[in-house]
C-alpha angles and dihedrals in degrees: 000000000000116000115269113237127186121201102207112235107205098142099275134086142038094294101171094043089052091047094051092046092050092047089057088064089062095253123140099244130196128180108211147137092214107125094207092055090045092052096044099046121106089234135015123208117202110194124184142177135177129025122001092229097052092042091051092047091053091046092053092046089057091043087242093142089059092046091052092047093050093048093049091047088054095045093248115151121256127181119198120198127201108316085006084068095043095056090059089073128081100256145010121206116194132178112243098180120013091196093062097027089233114166136199116217116203128186114235132200092282097221088133129025114243146084130261106218142162115289114248096232134127092230122049141216099042095229126170140025125342140163124241138210111227122185119258095252096052121141096182093059097041109145093016119126127214089251095056114109134210132204117250132181115172144105097203132057145146106278098181129041106223106176110116119213108273103193129001089222092057119075111246120235115281107237123196120200137204133180134236112147086337138346122308136172109271098175143354132205111193117159107289093350117085129163143173131206090204124068109254089183089062097040100086120222092344092056090045088057090053092053092045089052090054094046089050089065095055 
């Protein structure tokens, strides 16, 4: 039986693109907002586009934050994509008016400590293809070369990894970095919770390999 994957429909994200990309891995894919299906699936994909605050509001309205929390507590795999990765952190800080430097602070899911903030780059958004620097023991980037590129489109990201080691006997999260005006977190592998800032579903054969690597763990 192929693994059952749910793409969570909470009103944000490239749902059909994610569905088609996941189906190419051989998974049995459903796009739904049904919490029971999302909890029971072998793997849950959480997409996301747009502003952190609106994405988080839609996620909470669909009880998606609770679904993610329950799956992680039970060791059930979750894959966040783009803003679907960002909302997994503690906080998102977004500019509301560049002229007055006013900012909106939004509470995230809190699965990882850290703040999603504006990239310090002369050109925003960061849109297009970029390379990444995965750690040596990565599973997500297995078979990927340093020259392989991934498709990004974002102005905000996590620029500092803030999770301290919890226990020397427990493997720390595997953090992958990329650069645009400075380093930022491009992907995380942490037990059952994995996420990418880039869009694997828009990254051609290289992105397809990333998704296949995730599905292979289900």
